[in-house]
C-alpha positions as CSV (number, residue, x, y, z in Angstrom):
1,M,-23.8,25.2,5.1
2,P,-23.9,28.5,7.1
3,K,-22.5,26.7,10.1
4,N,-19.4,25.7,8.2
5,E,-18.9,29.2,6.9
6,K,-19.0,30.6,10.4
7,A,-16.5,27.9,11.5
8,D,-14.3,28.8,8.6
9,E,-14.3,32.5,9.6
10,K,-12.6,31.7,13.0
11,I,-10.1,29.3,11.6
12,K,-6.4,30.4,11.2
13,H,-5.5,29.6,7.7
14,I,-1.8,29.7,8.4
15,V,-0.1,28.8,11.7
16,R,3.7,29.6,12.0
17,I,5.9,27.2,13.9
18,V,9.7,27.0,13.6
19,N,9.8,29.6,10.8
20,T,7.5,27.5,8.7
21,D,4.0,28.3,7.5
22,L,1.7,25.3,8.3
23,D,-1.8,24.7,6.7
24,G,-4.5,25.6,9.2
25,H,-7.0,23.3,7.4
26,R,-5.1,20.0,8.1
27,S,-4.9,18.0,11.2
28,V,-2.2,18.8,13.7
29,C,-0.3,15.5,12.9
30,Y,-0.2,16.2,9.2
31,A,0.3,19.9,9.4
32,L,3.5,19.4,11.6
33,T,5.0,17.3,8.8
34,G,5.3,20.5,6.8
35,I,8.4,21.2,8.9
36,K,11.4,19.6,7.5
37,G,12.8,16.9,9.9
38,I,9.4,16.0,11.3
39,S,7.7,12.8,10.1
40,R,4.2,11.5,10.9
41,R,5.4,9.5,13.9
42,V,7.4,12.4,15.4
43,A,4.5,14.8,14.8
44,R,2.2,12.5,16.6
45,V,4.6,12.3,19.6
46,I,5.0,16.1,19.6
47,A,1.2,16.6,19.7
48,Q,0.8,14.0,22.5
49,R,3.5,15.7,24.6
50,A,1.8,19.0,24.1
51,E,-1.5,17.3,25.4
52,I,-3.1,18.3,22.0
53,D,-5.3,15.8,20.0
54,P,-3.3,14.9,16.9
55,N,-6.4,14.7,14.8
56,A,-7.7,18.2,15.7
57,T,-7.6,20.8,13.0
58,M,-4.5,23.0,13.3
59,G,-6.4,26.3,12.5
60,H,-8.9,25.7,15.3
61,L,-6.3,25.5,18.0
62,S,-6.1,28.4,20.6
63,D,-3.1,30.6,21.0
64,K,-2.1,28.7,24.3
65,E,-2.3,25.4,22.5
66,I,-0.2,26.6,19.6
67,D,2.5,27.9,22.1
68,R,2.5,24.5,23.8
69,L,3.0,22.9,20.5
70,K,6.0,25.3,19.7
71,K,7.5,24.5,23.0
72,S,7.0,20.8,22.4
73,V,8.8,21.0,19.1
74,D,11.7,22.9,20.5
75,E,12.1,20.4,23.4
76,F,11.7,17.2,21.2
77,E,15.4,16.8,20.9
78,K,15.8,16.7,24.7
79,T,12.9,14.3,25.5
80,A,12.9,11.9,22.5
81,P,14.4,8.5,22.8
82,P,17.7,8.0,21.0
83,W,16.2,5.8,18.3
84,M,13.8,8.4,17.3
85,V,16.1,11.3,16.5
86,N,17.3,12.0,13.0
87,R,21.0,12.5,13.8
88,Q,22.2,9.8,16.0
89,K,25.9,10.0,17.3
90,D,26.8,13.2,15.3
91,S,30.2,12.6,13.5
92,I,31.6,15.8,15.0
93,T,30.1,16.1,18.6
94,G,29.0,12.4,19.1
95,V,25.8,13.6,20.6
96,N,22.3,12.5,19.6
97,R,20.4,15.5,17.9
98,H,17.2,16.1,16.1
99,I,17.7,18.8,13.4
100,I,14.6,20.5,11.9
101,G,13.9,23.3,9.6
102,S,16.5,25.0,7.5
103,K,19.4,23.7,9.7
104,L,18.6,20.2,8.3
105,M,19.5,21.3,4.7
106,L,22.6,23.2,5.9
107,Q,23.8,20.0,7.8
108,L,23.2,17.8,4.7
109,R,25.2,20.1,2.6
110,E,28.0,20.2,5.2
111,D,28.0,16.4,5.3
112,L,28.3,16.1,1.5
113,N,31.1,18.7,1.4
114,R,32.9,16.6,4.1
115,L,32.5,13.5,2.1
116,K,33.8,15.3,-1.1
117,K,36.8,16.8,0.8
118,I,38.1,13.5,2.3
119,R,37.6,11.9,-1.2
120,S,35.4,9.1,0.0
121,Y,33.7,6.8,-2.5
122,R,30.3,8.4,-1.7
123,G,31.7,11.8,-2.0
124,I,33.2,11.1,-5.3
125,R,29.9,9.7,-6.6
126,H,28.1,12.8,-5.4
127,E,30.6,15.0,-7.1
128,R,30.2,13.3,-10.4
129,G,26.4,13.0,-10.2
130,L,26.3,9.2,-10.3
131,K,24.3,6.9,-8.2
132,V,25.6,6.7,-4.6
133,R,23.9,3.7,-3.0
134,G,25.0,0.8,-5.0
135,Q,22.3,0.9,-7.7
136,R,23.2,-0.4,-11.1
137,T,24.1,2.3,-13.7
138,R,24.2,0.2,-16.9
139,S,20.7,1.1,-18.1
140,T,19.4,3.7,-15.7
141,G,20.7,7.0,-14.3
142,R,21.5,8.5,-17.7
143,R,21.3,12.2,-18.2
144,G,22.5,14.5,-21.0
145,A,23.3,13.0,-24.5
146,V,21.8,9.8,-25.4
147,V,23.9,6.7,-25.0
148,G,23.3,4.2,-27.7
149,V,23.2,3.9,-31.5
150,V,21.9,6.7,-33.5
151,R,20.8,5.1,-36.7
152,K,20.9,8.3,-39.0
153,R,24.4,9.1,-38.2
154,I,25.6,5.5,-38.8
155,L,23.8,5.5,-42.3
156,A,25.3,8.9,-43.1
157,E,28.8,7.7,-42.2
158,K,28.3,4.6,-44.3
159,A,27.1,6.7,-47.3
160,E,30.1,9.0,-47.0
161,K,32.5,5.9,-47.0
162,E,30.9,4.6,-50.2
163,K,31.3,7.9,-51.8
164,T,35.0,8.2,-51.0
165,E,35.6,4.6,-52.1
166,K,34.0,5.2,-55.5
167,K,36.4,8.1,-56.3
């Protein structure tokens, strides 16, 4: 037990890469998935290109290894095959890009606004808060007021009609 305590003293609990705090107790491969836009497969490729064991604990890496990892993350877009990037043939520039971090959320919002602006089917569905990808909506996707028969209301209306008819 004392051996683990000494090892835990030297561990970096938080490692900062691309303005994101990563858990130092997880393996490199899984810690990198904490960055938006980096999946397990991409994280494994980034770690291998940085010549770091993907199964090593992130907090036990030296500063040089972390710098190599940061550089590998920054250069992934340039070195990755086209099928592995998350934005192939960008609609505006036509270039293959891999977007990570906060830029990914901004790009998503921009894409949705463009769809709404050109009044495409998908844009209209997003505007109205309905299902976008062809799912059925007859029985699911309901929010707000209950759609269906409310028994008490019907009975109350029926009783009201009977009172008015008797008079």
